[in-house]
mmCIF file as gemmi writes it, N, C-alpha and C atoms, coordinates in Angstrom:
data_model
loop_
_atom_site.group_PDB
_atom_site.id
_atom_site.type_symbol
_atom_site.label_atom_id
_atom_site.label_alt_id
_atom_site.label_comp_id
_atom_site.label_asym_id
_atom_site.label_entity_id
_atom_site.label_seq_id
_atom_site.pdbx_PDB_ins_code
_atom_site.Cartn_x
_atom_site.Cartn_y
_atom_site.Cartn_z
_atom_site.occupancy
_atom_site.B_iso_or_equiv
_atom_site.pdbx_formal_charge
_atom_site.auth_seq_id
_atom_site.auth_asym_id
_atom_site.pdbx_PDB_model_num
ATOM 1 N N . ASN Axp A 1 ? -2.423 -23.701 -7.563 1 0 ? 1 A 1
ATOM 2 C CA . ASN Axp A 1 ? -2.929 -23.059 -6.358 1 0 ? 1 A 1
ATOM 3 C C . ASN Axp A 1 ? -3.901 -21.947 -6.726 1 0 ? 1 A 1
ATOM 4 N N . ASP Axp A 2 ? -4.964 -21.86 -5.953 1 0 ? 2 A 1
ATOM 5 C CA . ASP Axp A 2 ? -5.925 -20.778 -6.135 1 0 ? 2 A 1
ATOM 6 C C . ASP Axp A 2 ? -5.42 -19.528 -5.428 1 0 ? 2 A 1
ATOM 7 N N . VAL Axp A 3 ? -5.681 -18.39 -6.025 1 0 ? 3 A 1
ATOM 8 C CA . VAL Axp A 3 ? -5.275 -17.109 -5.445 1 0 ? 3 A 1
ATOM 9 C C . VAL Axp A 3 ? -6.511 -16.259 -5.255 1 0 ? 3 A 1
ATOM 10 N N . ARG Axp A 4 ? -6.625 -15.618 -4.13 1 0 ? 4 A 1
ATOM 11 C CA . ARG Axp A 4 ? -7.745 -14.721 -3.863 1 0 ? 4 A 1
ATOM 12 C C . ARG Axp A 4 ? -7.209 -13.316 -3.637 1 0 ? 4 A 1
ATOM 13 N N . ILE Axp A 5 ? -7.677 -12.382 -4.437 1 0 ? 5 A 1
ATOM 14 C CA . ILE Axp A 5 ? -7.281 -10.985 -4.309 1 0 ? 5 A 1
ATOM 15 C C . ILE Axp A 5 ? -8.498 -10.196 -3.868 1 0 ? 5 A 1
ATOM 16 N N . THR Axp A 6 ? -8.383 -9.502 -2.741 1 0 ? 6 A 1
ATOM 17 C CA . THR Axp A 6 ? -9.49 -8.72 -2.218 1 0 ? 6 A 1
ATOM 18 C C . THR Axp A 6 ? -9.137 -7.247 -2.308 1 0 ? 6 A 1
ATOM 19 N N . ILE Axp A 7 ? -9.914 -6.489 -3.073 1 0 ? 7 A 1
ATOM 20 C CA . ILE Axp A 7 ? -9.704 -5.057 -3.201 1 0 ? 7 A 1
ATOM 21 C C . ILE Axp A 7 ? -10.517 -4.326 -2.138 1 0 ? 7 A 1
ATOM 22 N N . HIS Axp A 8 ? -11.767 -4.677 -2.015 1 0 ? 8 A 1
ATOM 23 C CA . HIS Axp A 8 ? -12.654 -4.046 -1.043 1 0 ? 8 A 1
ATOM 24 C C . HIS Axp A 8 ? -13.75 -5.031 -0.709 1 0 ? 8 A 1
ATOM 25 N N . ASN Axp A 9 ? -14.088 -5.113 0.54 1 0 ? 9 A 1
ATOM 26 C CA . ASN Axp A 9 ? -15.116 -6.04 0.964 1 0 ? 9 A 1
ATOM 27 C C . ASN Axp A 9 ? -16.472 -5.368 0.853 1 0 ? 9 A 1
ATOM 28 N N . ASP Axp A 10 ? -17.203 -5.625 -0.238 1 0 ? 10 A 1
ATOM 29 C CA . ASP Axp A 10 ? -18.507 -5.001 -0.446 1 0 ? 10 A 1
ATOM 30 C C . ASP Axp A 10 ? -19.625 -5.699 0.333 1 0 ? 10 A 1
ATOM 31 N N . ALA Axp A 11 ? -19.335 -6.855 0.919 1 0 ? 11 A 1
ATOM 32 C CA . ALA Axp A 11 ? -20.368 -7.594 1.635 1 0 ? 11 A 1
ATOM 33 C C . ALA Axp A 11 ? -20.78 -6.882 2.926 1 0 ? 11 A 1
ATOM 34 N N . VAL Axp A 12 ? -19.881 -6.115 3.492 1 0 ? 12 A 1
ATOM 35 C CA . VAL Axp A 12 ? -20.168 -5.366 4.718 1 0 ? 12 A 1
ATOM 36 C C . VAL Axp A 12 ? -19.744 -3.919 4.523 1 0 ? 12 A 1
ATOM 37 N N . LYS Axp A 13 ? -20.279 -3.063 5.334 1 0 ? 13 A 1
ATOM 38 C CA . LYS Axp A 13 ? -19.827 -1.668 5.305 1 0 ? 13 A 1
ATOM 39 C C . LYS Axp A 13 ? -18.485 -1.615 6.031 1 0 ? 13 A 1
ATOM 40 N N . GLU Axp A 14 ? -17.418 -1.577 5.278 1 0 ? 14 A 1
ATOM 41 C CA . GLU Axp A 14 ? -16.085 -1.65 5.852 1 0 ? 14 A 1
ATOM 42 C C . GLU Axp A 14 ? -15.656 -0.293 6.404 1 0 ? 14 A 1
ATOM 43 N N . THR Axp A 15 ? -15.37 -0.256 7.684 1 0 ? 15 A 1
ATOM 44 C CA . THR Axp A 15 ? -14.891 0.969 8.321 1 0 ? 15 A 1
ATOM 45 C C . THR Axp A 15 ? -13.394 1.1 8.094 1 0 ? 15 A 1
ATOM 46 N N . LEU Axp A 16 ? -12.857 2.28 8.311 1 0 ? 16 A 1
ATOM 47 C CA . LEU Axp A 16 ? -11.418 2.495 8.156 1 0 ? 16 A 1
ATOM 48 C C . LEU Axp A 16 ? -10.601 1.586 9.082 1 0 ? 16 A 1
ATOM 49 N N . PRO Axp A 17 ? -10.956 1.465 10.373 1 0 ? 17 A 1
ATOM 50 C CA . PRO Axp A 17 ? -10.195 0.538 11.22 1 0 ? 17 A 1
ATOM 51 C C . PRO Axp A 17 ? -10.244 -0.905 10.719 1 0 ? 17 A 1
ATOM 52 N N . LEU Axp A 18 ? -11.383 -1.329 10.202 1 0 ? 18 A 1
ATOM 53 C CA . LEU Axp A 18 ? -11.496 -2.688 9.673 1 0 ? 18 A 1
ATOM 54 C C . LEU Axp A 18 ? -10.634 -2.856 8.419 1 0 ? 18 A 1
ATOM 55 N N . ALA Axp A 19 ? -10.617 -1.853 7.558 1 0 ? 19 A 1
ATOM 56 C CA . ALA Axp A 19 ? -9.782 -1.913 6.353 1 0 ? 19 A 1
ATOM 57 C C . ALA Axp A 19 ? -8.302 -1.991 6.733 1 0 ? 19 A 1
ATOM 58 N N . PHE Axp A 20 ? -7.883 -1.182 7.705 1 0 ? 20 A 1
ATOM 59 C CA . PHE Axp A 20 ? -6.484 -1.223 8.151 1 0 ? 20 A 1
ATOM 60 C C . PHE Axp A 20 ? -6.163 -2.578 8.76 1 0 ? 20 A 1
ATOM 61 N N . ALA Axp A 21 ? -7.077 -3.126 9.566 1 0 ? 21 A 1
ATOM 62 C CA . ALA Axp A 21 ? -6.848 -4.443 10.171 1 0 ? 21 A 1
ATOM 63 C C . ALA Axp A 21 ? -6.72 -5.511 9.098 1 0 ? 21 A 1
ATOM 64 N N . ARG Axp A 22 ? -7.55 -5.433 8.058 1 0 ? 22 A 1
ATOM 65 C CA . ARG Axp A 22 ? -7.474 -6.409 6.965 1 0 ? 22 A 1
ATOM 66 C C . ARG Axp A 22 ? -6.133 -6.325 6.259 1 0 ? 22 A 1
ATOM 67 N N . LEU Axp A 23 ? -5.619 -5.112 6.045 1 0 ? 23 A 1
ATOM 68 C CA . LEU Axp A 23 ? -4.318 -4.952 5.401 1 0 ? 23 A 1
ATOM 69 C C . LEU Axp A 23 ? -3.188 -5.478 6.289 1 0 ? 23 A 1
ATOM 70 N N . VAL Axp A 24 ? -3.28 -5.228 7.582 1 0 ? 24 A 1
ATOM 71 C CA . VAL Axp A 24 ? -2.251 -5.706 8.509 1 0 ? 24 A 1
ATOM 72 C C . VAL Axp A 24 ? -2.225 -7.231 8.55 1 0 ? 24 A 1
ATOM 73 N N . MET Axp A 25 ? -3.39 -7.863 8.506 1 0 ? 25 A 1
ATOM 74 C CA . MET Axp A 25 ? -3.469 -9.315 8.623 1 0 ? 25 A 1
ATOM 75 C C . MET Axp A 25 ? -3.257 -10.055 7.303 1 0 ? 25 A 1
ATOM 76 N N . ALA Axp A 26 ? -3.236 -9.35 6.181 1 0 ? 26 A 1
ATOM 77 C CA . ALA Axp A 26 ? -3.096 -9.989 4.874 1 0 ? 26 A 1
ATOM 78 C C . ALA Axp A 26 ? -1.71 -10.604 4.694 1 0 ? 26 A 1
ATOM 79 N N . ASN Axp A 27 ? -1.642 -11.652 3.877 1 0 ? 27 A 1
ATOM 80 C CA . ASN Axp A 27 ? -0.339 -12.242 3.537 1 0 ? 27 A 1
ATOM 81 C C . ASN Axp A 27 ? 0.515 -11.25 2.765 1 0 ? 27 A 1
ATOM 82 N N . GLN Axp A 28 ? -0.12 -10.493 1.88 1 0 ? 28 A 1
ATOM 83 C CA . GLN Axp A 28 ? 0.559 -9.442 1.133 1 0 ? 28 A 1
ATOM 84 C C . GLN Axp A 28 ? -0.372 -8.244 1.059 1 0 ? 28 A 1
ATOM 85 N N . SER Axp A 29 ? 0.172 -7.056 1.259 1 0 ? 29 A 1
ATOM 86 C CA . SER Axp A 29 ? -0.639 -5.842 1.14 1 0 ? 29 A 1
ATOM 87 C C . SER Axp A 29 ? 0.123 -4.823 0.309 1 0 ? 29 A 1
ATOM 88 N N . PHE Axp A 30 ? -0.621 -4.069 -0.467 1 0 ? 30 A 1
ATOM 89 C CA . PHE Axp A 30 ? -0.047 -3.104 -1.398 1 0 ? 30 A 1
ATOM 90 C C . PHE Axp A 30 ? -0.78 -1.785 -1.221 1 0 ? 30 A 1
ATOM 91 N N . VAL Axp A 31 ? -0.039 -0.699 -1.222 1 0 ? 31 A 1
ATOM 92 C CA . VAL Axp A 31 ? -0.658 0.62 -1.13 1 0 ? 31 A 1
ATOM 93 C C . VAL Axp A 31 ? 0.11 1.576 -2.042 1 0 ? 31 A 1
ATOM 94 N N . SER Axp A 32 ? -0.639 2.453 -2.709 1 0 ? 32 A 1
ATOM 95 C CA . SER Axp A 32 ? 0.012 3.478 -3.523 1 0 ? 32 A 1
ATOM 96 C C . SER Axp A 32 ? 0.468 4.602 -2.6 1 0 ? 32 A 1
ATOM 97 N N . LEU Axp A 33 ? 1.031 5.636 -3.152 1 0 ? 33 A 1
ATOM 98 C CA . LEU Axp A 33 ? 1.533 6.757 -2.361 1 0 ? 33 A 1
ATOM 99 C C . LEU Axp A 33 ? 0.379 7.376 -1.593 1 0 ? 33 A 1
ATOM 100 N N . SER Axp A 34 ? 0.453 7.309 -0.287 1 0 ? 34 A 1
ATOM 101 C CA . SER Axp A 34 ? -0.639 7.746 0.574 1 0 ? 34 A 1
ATOM 102 C C . SER Axp A 34 ? -0.066 8.149 1.927 1 0 ? 34 A 1
ATOM 103 N N . THR Axp A 35 ? -0.627 9.184 2.519 1 0 ? 35 A 1
ATOM 104 C CA . THR Axp A 35 ? -0.131 9.663 3.805 1 0 ? 35 A 1
ATOM 105 C C . THR Axp A 35 ? -0.292 8.621 4.907 1 0 ? 35 A 1
ATOM 106 N N . LEU Axp A 36 ? -1.476 8.051 5.046 1 0 ? 36 A 1
ATOM 107 C CA . LEU Axp A 36 ? -1.722 7.086 6.118 1 0 ? 36 A 1
ATOM 108 C C . LEU Axp A 36 ? -1.781 5.646 5.643 1 0 ? 36 A 1
ATOM 109 N N . GLY Axp A 37 ? -1.986 5.426 4.359 1 0 ? 37 A 1
ATOM 110 C CA . GLY Axp A 37 ? -2.12 4.071 3.833 1 0 ? 37 A 1
ATOM 111 C C . GLY Axp A 37 ? -0.883 3.216 4.013 1 0 ? 37 A 1
ATOM 112 N N . ILE Axp A 38 ? 0.267 3.843 4.14 1 0 ? 38 A 1
ATOM 113 C CA . ILE Axp A 38 ? 1.51 3.096 4.297 1 0 ? 38 A 1
ATOM 114 C C . ILE Axp A 38 ? 1.589 2.394 5.652 1 0 ? 38 A 1
ATOM 115 N N . LEU Axp A 39 ? 0.905 2.927 6.657 1 0 ? 39 A 1
ATOM 116 C CA . LEU Axp A 39 ? 1.049 2.401 8.012 1 0 ? 39 A 1
ATOM 117 C C . LEU Axp A 39 ? 0.661 0.93 8.154 1 0 ? 39 A 1
ATOM 118 N N . PRO Axp A 40 ? -0.471 0.465 7.594 1 0 ? 40 A 1
ATOM 119 C CA . PRO Axp A 40 ? -0.759 -0.967 7.738 1 0 ? 40 A 1
ATOM 120 C C . PRO Axp A 40 ? 0.207 -1.861 6.966 1 0 ? 40 A 1
ATOM 121 N N . THR Axp A 41 ? 0.808 -1.361 5.898 1 0 ? 41 A 1
ATOM 122 C CA . THR Axp A 41 ? 1.776 -2.194 5.173 1 0 ? 41 A 1
ATOM 123 C C . THR Axp A 41 ? 3.067 -2.334 5.974 1 0 ? 41 A 1
ATOM 124 N N . ILE Axp A 42 ? 3.405 -1.325 6.762 1 0 ? 42 A 1
ATOM 125 C CA . ILE Axp A 42 ? 4.588 -1.409 7.617 1 0 ? 42 A 1
ATOM 126 C C . ILE Axp A 42 ? 4.327 -2.36 8.783 1 0 ? 42 A 1
ATOM 127 N N . ALA Axp A 43 ? 3.113 -2.326 9.318 1 0 ? 43 A 1
ATOM 128 C CA . ALA Axp A 43 ? 2.756 -3.142 10.481 1 0 ? 43 A 1
ATOM 129 C C . ALA Axp A 43 ? 2.305 -4.546 10.093 1 0 ? 43 A 1
ATOM 130 N N . SER Axp A 44 ? 2.333 -4.872 8.827 1 0 ? 44 A 1
ATOM 131 C CA . SER Axp A 44 ? 1.781 -6.123 8.329 1 0 ? 44 A 1
ATOM 132 C C . SER Axp A 44 ? 2.45 -7.351 8.939 1 0 ? 44 A 1
ATOM 133 N N . PHE Axp A 45 ? 1.62 -8.368 9.222 1 0 ? 45 A 1
ATOM 134 C CA . PHE Axp A 45 ? 2.145 -9.663 9.63 1 0 ? 45 A 1
ATOM 135 C C . PHE Axp A 45 ? 2.653 -10.424 8.412 1 0 ? 45 A 1
ATOM 136 N N . GLY Axp A 46 ? 2.196 -10.025 7.225 1 0 ? 46 A 1
ATOM 137 C CA . GLY Axp A 46 ? 2.657 -10.619 5.982 1 0 ? 46 A 1
ATOM 138 C C . GLY Axp A 46 ? 3.764 -9.756 5.385 1 0 ? 46 A 1
ATOM 139 N N . HIS Axp A 47 ? 3.67 -9.492 4.097 1 0 ? 47 A 1
ATOM 140 C CA . HIS Axp A 47 ? 4.658 -8.65 3.418 1 0 ? 47 A 1
ATOM 141 C C . HIS Axp A 47 ? 3.933 -7.443 2.829 1 0 ? 47 A 1
ATOM 142 N N . GLY Axp A 48 ? 4.426 -6.251 3.124 1 0 ? 48 A 1
ATOM 143 C CA . GLY Axp A 48 ? 3.824 -5.025 2.632 1 0 ? 48 A 1
ATOM 144 C C . GLY Axp A 48 ? 4.652 -4.384 1.54 1 0 ? 48 A 1
ATOM 145 N N . TYR Axp A 49 ? 3.967 -3.729 0.618 1 0 ? 49 A 1
ATOM 146 C CA . TYR Axp A 49 ? 4.604 -3.03 -0.487 1 0 ? 49 A 1
ATOM 147 C C . TYR Axp A 49 ? 4.07 -1.604 -0.525 1 0 ? 49 A 1
ATOM 148 N N . SER Axp A 50 ? 4.965 -0.635 -0.644 1 0 ? 50 A 1
ATOM 149 C CA . SER Axp A 50 ? 4.541 0.759 -0.779 1 0 ? 50 A 1
ATOM 150 C C . SER Axp A 50 ? 5.513 1.49 -1.693 1 0 ? 50 A 1
ATOM 151 N N . GLN Axp A 51 ? 5.073 2.646 -2.175 1 0 ? 51 A 1
ATOM 152 C CA . GLN Axp A 51 ? 5.916 3.444 -3.055 1 0 ? 51 A 1
ATOM 153 C C . GLN Axp A 51 ? 6.917 4.261 -2.253 1 0 ? 51 A 1
ATOM 154 N N . LEU Axp A 52 ? 8.038 4.551 -2.88 1 0 ? 52 A 1
ATOM 155 C CA . LEU Axp A 52 ? 9.034 5.436 -2.292 1 0 ? 52 A 1
ATOM 156 C C . LEU Axp A 52 ? 8.391 6.798 -2.089 1 0 ? 52 A 1
ATOM 157 N N . GLY Axp A 53 ? 8.588 7.389 -0.932 1 0 ? 53 A 1
ATOM 158 C CA . GLY Axp A 53 ? 7.975 8.673 -0.616 1 0 ? 53 A 1
ATOM 159 C C . GLY Axp A 53 ? 8.509 9.816 -1.46 1 0 ? 53 A 1
ATOM 160 N N . THR Axp A 54 ? 7.797 10.917 -1.38 1 0 ? 54 A 1
ATOM 161 C CA . THR Axp A 54 ? 8.206 12.139 -2.061 1 0 ? 54 A 1
ATOM 162 C C . THR Axp A 54 ? 8.497 13.197 -0.996 1 0 ? 54 A 1
ATOM 163 N N . GLU Axp A 55 ? 8.876 14.368 -1.413 1 0 ? 55 A 1
ATOM 164 C CA . GLU Axp A 55 ? 9.172 15.436 -0.465 1 0 ? 55 A 1
ATOM 165 C C . GLU Axp A 55 ? 7.96 15.763 0.412 1 0 ? 55 A 1
ATOM 166 N N . GLY Axp A 56 ? 6.759 15.643 -0.147 1 0 ? 56 A 1
ATOM 167 C CA . GLY Axp A 56 ? 5.556 16.004 0.59 1 0 ? 56 A 1
ATOM 168 C C . GLY Axp A 56 ? 4.796 14.851 1.213 1 0 ? 56 A 1
ATOM 169 N N . CYS Axp A 57 ? 5.183 13.613 0.924 1 0 ? 57 A 1
ATOM 170 C CA . CYS Axp A 57 ? 4.41 12.465 1.419 1 0 ? 57 A 1
ATOM 171 C C . CYS Axp A 57 ? 5.339 11.279 1.718 1 0 ? 57 A 1
ATOM 172 N N . ASN Axp A 58 ? 5.37 10.872 2.939 1 0 ? 58 A 1
ATOM 173 C CA . ASN Axp A 58 ? 6.185 9.718 3.375 1 0 ? 58 A 1
ATOM 174 C C . ASN Axp A 58 ? 7.667 9.86 3.033 1 0 ? 58 A 1
ATOM 175 N N . TRP Axp A 59 ? 8.192 11.055 3.151 1 0 ? 59 A 1
ATOM 176 C CA . TRP Axp A 59 ? 9.611 11.293 2.832 1 0 ? 59 A 1
ATOM 177 C C . TRP Axp A 59 ? 10.529 10.422 3.677 1 0 ? 59 A 1
ATOM 178 N N . TRP Axp A 60 ? 10.06 10.009 4.828 1 0 ? 60 A 1
ATOM 179 C CA . TRP Axp A 60 ? 10.858 9.255 5.786 1 0 ? 60 A 1
ATOM 180 C C . TRP Axp A 60 ? 11.042 7.791 5.404 1 0 ? 60 A 1
ATOM 181 N N . ASN Axp A 61 ? 10.233 7.256 4.488 1 0 ? 61 A 1
ATOM 182 C CA . ASN Axp A 61 ? 10.369 5.827 4.198 1 0 ? 61 A 1
ATOM 183 C C . ASN Axp A 61 ? 11.611 5.497 3.377 1 0 ? 61 A 1
ATOM 184 N N . LYS Axp A 62 ? 12.326 6.502 2.908 1 0 ? 62 A 1
ATOM 185 C CA . LYS Axp A 62 ? 13.581 6.23 2.192 1 0 ? 62 A 1
ATOM 186 C C . LYS Axp A 62 ? 14.654 5.669 3.123 1 0 ? 62 A 1
ATOM 187 N N . TYR Axp A 63 ? 14.424 5.787 4.423 1 0 ? 63 A 1
ATOM 188 C CA . TYR Axp A 63 ? 15.397 5.287 5.396 1 0 ? 63 A 1
ATOM 189 C C . TYR Axp A 63 ? 15.191 3.822 5.747 1 0 ? 63 A 1
ATOM 190 N N . PHE Axp A 64 ? 14.115 3.204 5.251 1 0 ? 64 A 1
ATOM 191 C CA . PHE Axp A 64 ? 13.902 1.784 5.51 1 0 ? 64 A 1
ATOM 192 C C . PHE Axp A 64 ? 14.884 0.956 4.709 1 0 ? 64 A 1
ATOM 193 N N . THR Axp A 65 ? 15.431 -0.037 5.331 1 0 ? 65 A 1
ATOM 194 C CA . THR Axp A 65 ? 16.307 -0.99 4.651 1 0 ? 65 A 1
ATOM 195 C C . THR Axp A 65 ? 15.8 -2.389 5.002 1 0 ? 65 A 1
ATOM 196 N N . PRO Axp A 66 ? 16.223 -3.407 4.261 1 0 ? 66 A 1
ATOM 197 C CA . PRO Axp A 66 ? 15.82 -4.771 4.636 1 0 ? 66 A 1
ATOM 198 C C . PRO Axp A 66 ? 16.216 -5.128 6.074 1 0 ? 66 A 1
ATOM 199 N N . ALA Axp A 67 ? 17.27 -4.519 6.588 1 0 ? 67 A 1
ATOM 200 C CA . ALA Axp A 67 ? 17.685 -4.804 7.959 1 0 ? 67 A 1
ATOM 201 C C . ALA Axp A 67 ? 16.749 -4.157 8.983 1 0 ? 67 A 1
ATOM 202 N N . THR Axp A 68 ? 16.177 -2.999 8.655 1 0 ? 68 A 1
ATOM 203 C CA . THR Axp A 68 ? 15.306 -2.313 9.607 1 0 ? 68 A 1
ATOM 204 C C . THR Axp A 68 ? 13.849 -2.715 9.462 1 0 ? 68 A 1
ATOM 205 N N . LEU Axp A 69 ? 13.461 -3.198 8.296 1 0 ? 69 A 1
ATOM 206 C CA . LEU Axp A 69 ? 12.067 -3.579 8.068 1 0 ? 69 A 1
ATOM 207 C C . LEU Axp A 69 ? 12.053 -4.761 7.104 1 0 ? 69 A 1
ATOM 208 N N . GLU Axp A 70 ? 12.166 -5.95 7.655 1 0 ? 70 A 1
ATOM 209 C CA . GLU Axp A 70 ? 12.331 -7.159 6.854 1 0 ? 70 A 1
ATOM 210 C C . GLU Axp A 70 ? 11.128 -7.509 5.986 1 0 ? 70 A 1
ATOM 211 N N . ASN Axp A 71 ? 9.929 -7.193 6.441 1 0 ? 71 A 1
ATOM 212 C CA . ASN Axp A 71 ? 8.732 -7.641 5.724 1 0 ? 71 A 1
ATOM 213 C C . ASN Axp A 71 ? 8.093 -6.53 4.89 1 0 ? 71 A 1
ATOM 214 N N . HIS Axp A 72 ? 8.906 -5.615 4.399 1 0 ? 72 A 1
ATOM 215 C CA . HIS Axp A 72 ? 8.369 -4.488 3.648 1 0 ? 72 A 1
ATOM 216 C C . HIS Axp A 72 ? 9.265 -4.191 2.45 1 0 ? 72 A 1
ATOM 217 N N . THR Axp A 73 ? 8.65 -3.911 1.314 1 0 ? 73 A 1
ATOM 218 C CA . THR Axp A 73 ? 9.393 -3.571 0.105 1 0 ? 73 A 1
ATOM 219 C C . THR Axp A 73 ? 8.98 -2.176 -0.351 1 0 ? 73 A 1
ATOM 220 N N . ILE Axp A 74 ? 9.966 -1.322 -0.573 1 0 ? 74 A 1
ATOM 221 C CA . ILE Axp A 74 ? 9.726 0.014 -1.124 1 0 ? 74 A 1
ATOM 222 C C . ILE Axp A 74 ? 9.865 -0.087 -2.635 1 0 ? 74 A 1
ATOM 223 N N . MET Axp A 75 ? 8.805 0.266 -3.348 1 0 ? 75 A 1
ATOM 224 C CA . MET Axp A 75 ? 8.825 0.208 -4.808 1 0 ? 75 A 1
ATOM 225 C C . MET Axp A 75 ? 9.229 1.572 -5.354 1 0 ? 75 A 1
ATOM 226 N N . GLN Axp A 76 ? 10.159 1.575 -6.26 1 0 ? 76 A 1
ATOM 227 C CA . GLN Axp A 76 ? 10.593 2.824 -6.882 1 0 ? 76 A 1
ATOM 228 C C . GLN Axp A 76 ? 10.091 2.823 -8.32 1 0 ? 76 A 1
ATOM 229 N N . ASN Axp A 77 ? 9.164 3.698 -8.577 1 0 ? 77 A 1
ATOM 230 C CA . ASN Axp A 77 ? 8.587 3.787 -9.918 1 0 ? 77 A 1
ATOM 231 C C . ASN Axp A 77 ? 8.184 5.228 -10.197 1 0 ? 77 A 1
ATOM 232 N N . GLU Axp A 78 ? 7.859 5.486 -11.437 1 0 ? 78 A 1
ATOM 233 C CA . GLU Axp A 78 ? 7.445 6.821 -11.841 1 0 ? 78 A 1
ATOM 234 C C . GLU Axp A 78 ? 6.083 7.146 -11.231 1 0 ? 78 A 1
ATOM 235 N N . LEU Axp A 79 ? 5.944 8.339 -10.676 1 0 ? 79 A 1
ATOM 236 C CA . LEU Axp A 79 ? 4.665 8.772 -10.127 1 0 ? 79 A 1
ATOM 237 C C . LEU Axp A 79 ? 3.797 9.31 -11.256 1 0 ? 79 A 1
ATOM 238 N N . LEU Axp A 80 ? 2.549 8.884 -11.285 1 0 ? 80 A 1
ATOM 239 C CA . LEU Axp A 80 ? 1.626 9.341 -12.306 1 0 ? 80 A 1
ATOM 240 C C . LEU Axp A 80 ? 0.704 10.4 -11.733 1 0 ? 80 A 1
ATOM 241 N N . PRO Axp A 81 ? 0.578 11.538 -12.404 1 0 ? 81 A 1
ATOM 242 C CA . PRO Axp A 81 ? -0.387 12.538 -11.94 1 0 ? 81 A 1
ATOM 243 C C . PRO Axp A 81 ? -1.809 12.032 -12.155 1 0 ? 81 A 1
ATOM 244 N N . MET Axp A 82 ? -2.76 12.563 -11.376 1 0 ? 82 A 1
ATOM 245 C CA . MET Axp A 82 ? -4.151 12.109 -11.453 1 0 ? 82 A 1
ATOM 246 C C . MET Axp A 82 ? -4.713 12.209 -12.873 1 0 ? 82 A 1
ATOM 247 N N . GLY Axp A 83 ? -4.365 13.251 -13.614 1 0 ? 83 A 1
ATOM 248 C CA . GLY Axp A 83 ? -4.86 13.395 -14.98 1 0 ? 83 A 1
ATOM 249 C C . GLY Axp A 83 ? -4.447 12.23 -15.87 1 0 ? 83 A 1
ATOM 250 N N . SER Axp A 84 ? -3.226 11.761 -15.713 1 0 ? 84 A 1
ATOM 251 C CA . SER Axp A 84 ? -2.74 10.635 -16.505 1 0 ? 84 A 1
ATOM 252 C C . SER Axp A 84 ? -3.474 9.357 -16.145 1 0 ? 84 A 1
ATOM 253 N N . ILE Axp A 85 ? -3.77 9.189 -14.877 1 0 ? 85 A 1
ATOM 254 C CA . ILE Axp A 85 ? -4.495 7.992 -14.445 1 0 ? 85 A 1
ATOM 255 C C . ILE Axp A 85 ? -5.912 8.023 -15.03 1 0 ? 85 A 1
ATOM 256 N N . GLY Axp A 86 ? -6.559 9.18 -15.005 1 0 ? 86 A 1
ATOM 257 C CA . GLY Axp A 86 ? -7.894 9.299 -15.575 1 0 ? 86 A 1
ATOM 258 C C . GLY Axp A 86 ? -7.922 8.961 -17.052 1 0 ? 86 A 1
ATOM 259 N N . ILE Axp A 87 ? -6.924 9.405 -17.795 1 0 ? 87 A 1
ATOM 260 C CA . ILE Axp A 87 ? -6.837 9.093 -19.226 1 0 ? 87 A 1
ATOM 261 C C . ILE Axp A 87 ? -6.675 7.599 -19.432 1 0 ? 87 A 1
ATOM 262 N N . MET Axp A 88 ? -5.834 6.96 -18.618 1 0 ? 88 A 1
ATOM 263 C CA . MET Axp A 88 ? -5.61 5.517 -18.733 1 0 ? 88 A 1
ATOM 264 C C . MET Axp A 88 ? -6.904 4.741 -18.462 1 0 ? 88 A 1
ATOM 265 N N . LEU Axp A 89 ? -7.687 5.192 -17.487 1 0 ? 89 A 1
ATOM 266 C CA . LEU Axp A 89 ? -8.92 4.486 -17.132 1 0 ? 89 A 1
ATOM 267 C C . LEU Axp A 89 ? -9.97 4.595 -18.235 1 0 ? 89 A 1
ATOM 268 N N . LYS Axp A 90 ? -9.941 5.674 -19.005 1 0 ? 90 A 1
ATOM 269 C CA . LYS Axp A 90 ? -10.926 5.862 -20.077 1 0 ? 90 A 1
ATOM 270 C C . LYS Axp A 90 ? -10.592 5.055 -21.309 1 0 ? 90 A 1
ATOM 271 N N . GLN Axp A 91 ? -9.383 4.583 -21.438 1 0 ? 91 A 1
ATOM 272 C CA . GLN Axp A 91 ? -8.974 3.833 -22.638 1 0 ? 91 A 1
ATOM 273 C C . GLN Axp A 91 ? -9.481 2.418 -22.621 1 0 ? 91 A 1
């Protein structure tokens, strides 16, 4: 089977509402820790993935369970500070 992964649609000037609509309509959508980015993954018609919230960002998503949100997975992983990500990108 062929797989198509779309990060950003460079063919058109993608507006924020269009980007959110694309994430909602996707079969699978993924978002890193983000204040508003989690919303389209929760509303997704497909399956959404987001990081477990922190005290300052999306603290409320720890209350999601498979029973309350069947099409969403909370990923629990180590948070990387921006400096660490920059170092990784330069390697």
